[in-house]
C-alpha positions, 0 to 999 in steps of 0.5 A, spaced: 492 516 508 489 521 503 488 526 509 496 524 511 498 525 504 494 532 503 497 534 509 504 533 506 502 537 500 501 543 505 507 543 509 512 549 508 518 544 506 514 539 501 519 535 497 516 532 491 518 525 490 512 523 486 516 520 480 517 514 484 511 512 482 514 511 475 518 506 478 512 502 481 508 503 474 513 500 470 513 494 475 505 493 474 503 487 470 510 484 470 509 477 473 516 477 476 515 483 480 509 482 485 512 484 491 516 491 492 520 493 498 522 500 500 528 500 505 530 506 508 533 508 514 528 511 519 525 518 518 526 518 510 519 518 508 517 511 507 510 512 510 509 518 506 511 514 500 506 509 502 500 515 503 502 517 496 501 510 493 495 509 496 492 516 494 495 515 487 492 508 485 486 507 489 479 507 485 476 510 491 480 516 491 479 522 485 486 524 486 487 527 478 487 534 480 493 533 486 497 529 482 497 533 475 500 538 479 506 534 481 512 531 477 509 524 476 504 527 471 510 530 467 515 523 466 522 523 469 526 520 463 530 524 459 529 520 453 522 523 450 520 516 448 520 513 455 518 520 458 511 519 453 510 512 456 511 514 463 506 520 462 501 514 458 502 510 464 501 515 469 494 516 466 493 509 465 494 506 472 492 512 476 485 510 480 485 504 477 486 499 483 483 497 489 488 498 495 489 496 502 493 499 507 496 496 513 500 499 518 504 494 523 506 499 528 499 502 530 496 500 537 501 495 537 502 496 545 495 493 546 497 486 544 499 481 548 502 476 543 503 475 535 496 471 534 492 477 537 496 482 533 495 478 526 488 477 528 487 484 529 490 486 522 485 480 519 479 484 522 481 490 519 482 487 512 475 484 513 473 491 514 476 494 508 474 488 504 467 489 506 467 496 504 470 495 497 466 488 495 460 488 500 457 482 496 463 478 496 463 471 498 469 471 502 466 475 507 461 469 508 466 464 510 472 469 512 478 465 515 483 466 520 489 466 514 490 472 511 493 470 505 488 465 504 482 470 504 486 475 499 487 469 494 480 467 495 478 475 494 482 475 487 479 468 485 472 471 486 473 478 483 479 477 478 481 484 480 488 486 482 489 490 488 495 493 491 497 491 498 501 497 502 504 494 508 507 500 512 512 499 518 513 491 516 519 492 520 517 495 526 520 493 532 515 491 537 516 492 545 512 486 546 517 480 546 513 475 543 512 479 537 520 480 536 526 475 533 522 468 534 516 471 530 519 476 526 520 470 520 512 469 521 511 476 520 515 477 514 512 471 511 505 472 512 
């Protein structure tokens, strides 16, 4: 994800949309705003925004030099008090979270059914957890239930993390992953 966003910065026609992070920062630590869904038509930059969010929030990526050159570092509000708060939050939240990234469109052609698709996502998640928390007890009794694993991880570490799910509405060519299973995918 880091390389994807860095590549975007080098494009001839890069449009700085980093101010959207201000909106996400305002939602952090609010109990009522745990889930955010960005819905836009295809080719409107959702994956680019996902890459930017992972790079900005991730503890494992030093992105200060990159984001200090973008609009996010200057705040977006016309009200000075609000703008100063945005700049404060920009510094406060940058690089402070464990981030997990899932792409529901990757390698979807290699799966025969929903169960194998979700199992693959769970395996990738386990690899991410191993990298972030190599001594985690969650790894010893890792379960097939992704939500259960994430809850156990939070209870064990008391660390908040940001889960970015890209292409959650991807239209799979596999019939068993469509319509009747769409509810299962969105709930999980």
